[in-house]
C-alpha positions as CSV (number, residue, x, y, z in Angstrom):
1,M,18.1,1.7,-8.9
2,K,16.0,0.0,-11.7
3,W,12.7,-1.4,-11.4
4,L,11.3,-4.1,-13.7
5,L,8.0,-2.6,-15.1
6,I,5.2,-5.1,-15.2
7,L,1.5,-4.3,-16.5
8,C,-1.2,-6.6,-15.0
9,V,-4.8,-7.0,-15.5
10,L,-7.2,-9.0,-13.6
11,G,-7.4,-11.6,-16.5
12,G,-3.9,-11.2,-17.9
13,C,-0.5,-9.6,-17.7
14,S,2.3,-8.5,-19.9
15,S,5.8,-7.3,-19.2
16,T,7.0,-4.0,-20.8
17,G,10.3,-5.7,-21.4
18,G,12.3,-2.8,-19.9
19,A,13.3,-0.9,-16.7
20,V,13.4,2.8,-15.6
21,A,16.6,4.0,-14.2
22,D,16.3,5.7,-11.0
23,A,12.6,6.3,-11.6
24,A,11.6,6.2,-7.9
25,A,14.4,8.6,-6.9
26,D,13.3,11.0,-9.7
27,A,9.8,10.8,-8.5
28,A,10.8,11.6,-4.9
29,A,12.5,14.8,-6.2
30,A,9.8,15.8,-8.5
31,A,6.7,15.4,-6.2
32,D,6.0,17.4,-3.1
33,V,4.2,14.4,-1.3
34,A,5.3,14.9,2.3
35,I,3.1,16.1,5.0
36,E,5.0,17.5,8.1
37,V,4.7,15.7,11.3
38,A,6.0,17.4,14.3
39,D,8.7,15.3,16.3
40,D,6.1,15.0,19.2
41,A,3.3,13.8,16.9
42,N,3.1,10.6,18.8
43,E,2.6,12.3,22.0
44,A,0.3,15.0,20.8
45,G,-2.3,12.5,19.3
46,P,-4.2,13.0,16.0
47,P,-3.7,16.5,14.4
48,S,-6.5,18.8,14.1
49,C,-7.8,20.6,11.0
50,D,-9.3,24.1,10.9
51,P,-13.2,23.9,10.8
52,G,-14.4,24.4,7.3
53,T,-11.0,23.6,5.6
54,K,-11.6,20.0,4.7
55,P,-14.9,19.8,2.6
56,G,-14.5,16.3,1.3
57,A,-17.8,14.4,1.5
58,D,-18.5,10.7,2.1
59,Q,-18.9,8.9,-1.0
60,G,-16.7,11.8,-2.6
61,S,-13.7,11.9,-4.8
62,V,-10.5,13.9,-5.4
63,K,-8.0,14.1,-8.3
64,T,-4.3,14.1,-8.2
65,P,-2.5,16.9,-10.1
66,A,-2.0,14.3,-12.9
67,G,-5.8,13.7,-13.0
68,T,-6.0,10.4,-11.5
69,S,-9.3,9.9,-9.7
70,V,-9.5,8.8,-6.2
71,L,-12.8,7.5,-4.6
72,V,-13.1,8.2,-0.8
73,R,-15.1,6.6,1.7
74,T,-15.4,8.1,5.4
75,P,-16.1,6.0,8.7
76,A,-19.2,6.5,10.6
77,G,-19.0,9.6,12.8
78,Y,-16.1,11.2,10.6
79,D,-15.0,14.6,12.1
80,P,-13.4,16.8,9.4
81,S,-11.7,18.6,12.1
82,I,-9.8,15.6,13.5
83,G,-7.1,13.7,12.0
84,T,-8.1,10.3,10.7
85,P,-6.2,7.1,9.8
86,L,-6.1,6.4,6.0
87,I,-5.9,3.3,4.0
88,I,-5.0,3.9,0.3
89,V,-5.9,1.1,-2.1
90,Y,-4.1,1.1,-5.4
91,A,-6.2,-0.6,-8.2
92,A,-5.0,-3.3,-10.5
93,C,-4.8,-2.7,-14.2
94,C,-6.9,-1.5,-16.0
95,I,-9.8,-0.6,-13.7
96,D,-10.9,2.4,-11.8
97,G,-11.2,3.0,-8.1
98,A,-15.0,2.1,-8.0
99,T,-14.4,-1.3,-9.5
100,M,-11.5,-1.8,-7.1
101,E,-13.8,-1.2,-4.3
102,Q,-16.1,-3.8,-5.6
103,F,-13.3,-6.1,-6.1
104,T,-11.9,-5.9,-2.7
105,L,-15.2,-5.3,-0.8
106,L,-12.7,-3.6,1.8
107,T,-14.8,-0.6,2.6
108,P,-17.3,-1.9,5.3
109,T,-14.3,-3.6,7.1
110,A,-12.2,-0.4,7.0
111,T,-14.7,2.3,7.8
112,S,-16.1,0.3,10.7
113,A,-12.6,0.3,12.2
114,G,-12.5,4.1,11.9
115,Y,-10.4,4.5,8.7
116,L,-10.9,6.7,5.8
117,I,-10.3,4.6,2.7
118,A,-9.3,5.8,-0.8
119,Y,-9.4,4.0,-4.0
120,A,-7.1,5.3,-6.7
121,D,-7.8,4.4,-10.5
122,H,-5.0,2.3,-11.9
123,I,-1.6,3.8,-12.1
124,S,0.9,1.9,-14.1
125,P,4.2,1.5,-12.5
126,S,6.0,2.5,-15.6
127,G,8.2,5.5,-14.8
128,A,9.0,8.6,-12.6
129,A,5.8,10.4,-13.5
130,E,3.6,7.3,-12.5
131,F,5.4,6.8,-9.1
132,T,4.9,10.6,-8.6
133,D,1.3,10.4,-9.3
134,A,0.8,7.5,-7.0
135,A,2.6,9.2,-4.2
136,N,0.5,12.4,-4.9
137,V,-2.8,10.4,-3.9
138,L,-2.1,11.1,-0.3
139,P,-1.6,14.9,-0.5
140,A,-4.8,14.9,-2.8
141,V,-6.9,13.3,-0.2
142,S,-5.3,15.3,2.7
143,A,-6.3,18.5,0.8
144,Q,-10.0,17.6,1.1
145,Y,-10.1,15.2,4.1
146,C,-8.7,15.5,7.7
147,V,-5.9,12.7,7.4
148,D,-3.7,11.8,10.3
149,P,-0.4,11.6,8.4
150,A,1.1,9.4,11.3
151,N,-1.4,6.7,10.3
152,V,-1.2,6.1,6.7
153,F,-1.5,2.5,5.2
154,L,-1.2,1.0,1.7
155,T,-2.8,-1.9,0.0
156,G,-3.4,-2.9,-3.6
157,H,-3.6,-5.7,-6.1
158,S,-1.2,-6.7,-8.9
159,D,0.0,-3.3,-10.2
160,G,-1.4,-1.8,-7.0
161,G,0.6,-4.3,-4.9
162,S,3.6,-3.4,-6.8
163,L,3.1,0.4,-6.2
164,D,2.6,-0.4,-2.5
165,E,6.0,-2.0,-2.4
166,V,7.9,0.6,-4.6
167,L,6.3,3.6,-2.6
168,A,7.5,2.0,0.8
169,I,10.8,1.0,-0.4
170,E,11.6,4.4,-1.8
171,G,10.0,6.4,1.0
172,L,7.8,8.2,-1.5
173,V,4.7,7.8,1.0
174,A,5.4,7.9,4.8
175,T,3.6,4.5,5.7
176,Q,3.7,2.3,8.8
177,A,2.7,-0.8,7.1
178,I,1.7,-2.1,3.7
179,A,-0.4,-5.2,2.5
180,P,0.3,-6.0,-1.1
181,S,-1.6,-8.5,-2.9
182,A,-0.3,-10.6,-6.1
183,S,2.5,-7.9,-6.5
184,G,4.4,-7.9,-9.6
185,L,7.9,-7.3,-7.8
186,A,10.0,-10.4,-7.7
187,A,13.1,-11.1,-5.5
188,S,15.2,-10.2,-8.5
189,D,13.7,-6.7,-8.5
190,V,14.0,-6.1,-4.7
191,T,17.2,-7.8,-3.9
192,P,19.4,-5.0,-5.6
193,A,17.4,-2.4,-3.6
194,Q,18.4,-0.9,-0.3
195,C,16.2,-1.4,2.6
196,P,13.7,1.5,3.3
197,K,15.4,4.1,5.6
198,A,12.1,3.9,7.7
199,Q,11.2,0.3,8.5
200,V,7.8,-0.9,7.3
201,A,5.6,-3.6,8.6
202,V,4.7,-5.9,5.8
203,F,1.7,-8.3,5.0
204,E,2.7,-9.9,1.7
205,Q,0.1,-12.0,0.0
206,H,0.4,-14.3,-3.0
207,S,-1.1,-17.4,-4.4
208,S,0.3,-20.7,-5.6
209,G,-2.1,-20.5,-8.4
210,D,-0.8,-17.2,-9.8
211,Q,0.5,-18.2,-13.1
212,L,1.2,-14.7,-14.1
213,F,3.7,-14.0,-11.3
214,P,4.6,-17.6,-10.2
215,L,6.1,-18.4,-6.9
216,S,8.9,-20.4,-8.9
217,E,10.1,-17.2,-10.3
218,G,10.7,-15.3,-7.1
219,Y,7.3,-13.7,-6.5
220,G,5.6,-13.7,-3.1
221,A,7.5,-15.7,-0.6
222,E,10.9,-14.6,-1.7
223,V,10.0,-10.9,-1.6
224,A,8.6,-11.4,1.9
225,A,12.0,-12.8,3.0
226,W,13.7,-9.8,1.6
227,W,11.3,-7.5,3.8
228,A,11.9,-9.8,6.8
229,Q,15.7,-9.2,6.4
230,C,15.2,-5.6,6.0
231,D,13.1,-5.5,9.3
232,G,15.8,-7.5,11.1
233,C,13.5,-10.6,11.4
234,G,14.7,-13.9,12.7
235,A,13.7,-17.2,11.5
236,E,10.2,-18.1,9.8
237,G,7.9,-19.2,12.5
238,A,5.5,-21.9,12.2
239,A,3.0,-21.8,9.4
240,R,-0.4,-20.9,10.7
241,S,-3.8,-22.6,9.8
242,D,-5.0,-19.7,7.8
243,G,-1.9,-20.1,5.4
244,C,0.2,-17.3,6.9
245,L,3.7,-17.6,7.9
246,P,5.0,-15.1,10.4
247,Y,8.7,-14.0,10.7
248,E,9.8,-13.8,14.3
249,A,11.7,-11.4,16.4
250,C,11.6,-8.5,13.9
251,S,13.1,-5.2,15.2
252,G,11.1,-2.2,16.4
253,Q,8.2,-4.4,17.2
254,L,7.5,-4.8,13.6
255,Q,6.1,-7.9,12.0
256,V,6.6,-9.4,8.3
257,L,3.7,-11.8,7.5
258,Y,3.5,-13.8,4.5
259,C,-0.1,-15.3,3.6
260,Q,-0.2,-17.8,0.6
261,G,-3.4,-18.9,-1.0
262,T,-4.3,-21.1,-3.9
263,A,-6.2,-18.8,-6.1
264,V,-5.4,-17.5,-9.7
265,H,-3.9,-14.0,-10.1
266,G,-7.3,-12.3,-10.6
267,I,-8.6,-13.2,-7.2
268,W,-8.4,-10.6,-4.2
269,P,-7.6,-12.7,-1.0
270,D,-10.4,-13.1,1.4
271,R,-8.5,-11.4,4.3
272,D,-10.0,-8.0,4.5
273,A,-10.4,-8.3,8.4
274,A,-6.9,-9.7,8.7
275,I,-5.5,-6.6,6.7
276,V,-7.3,-4.1,8.7
277,A,-6.2,-5.9,12.0
278,F,-2.5,-5.9,10.8
279,F,-2.9,-2.0,10.2
280,D,-4.4,-1.7,13.7
281,Q,-1.2,-2.9,15.2
282,Y,0.5,0.1,13.9
283,R,-1.9,2.8,14.4
284,V,-0.4,5.7,16.5
285,P,-2.8,6.8,19.2
């Protein structure tokens, strides 16, 4: 399939004016991003890691094979011998992981809930090599930290939100749930795509004040509707007081939630607790 490539910064955005044919499929073939999970993983509980084999430190960092830096924070009481849930945060253009951490302020909420959280420097969604690099964040973190591969979740803003969705749609990262913000994928981008082979719960966030990716051009709400169709959801439920619209009766106890704010593009939504609570619903014991 072909993805429209869009490069966004917190204060501005530009389109590459092109597309990459089968980029995600090429990335899947090129990258060794899978972590094997036993068929009975759900019954066995979190995997264990041999003592001394996962030397990653709190406030540490790792690099992907392509050289992208990833900042990693550990939860209190982190045990490097026991598999721990992981949230990967993909940065907006053109900032590093440390800046993205300050932009989202997600670390305290995530780590207090028992998650490892990893902030990847900006990766442009501009082709097979970049999709491979984004997918390789997971094995890079897993090489240094004891990650539970049954509990991996993705979020990010702008370019980072676009990566969340492409990686989930193409199955480049095995994830239970994603929470993209201000994603640069429109309905015209996702409609031609096949639904993911593995269903994914989605917490789609967009704003009516986003002039870079305006709702009127198919961003946000229409993409959430596509995810709802993929997840076998029924009609839209009643809008909630927090501006979120749930889709009802999704298959497999999944949920698709569309949350709309009013801010401009360069504002992270003030929903950190809601994002982590959403991920919590899909954590495998």
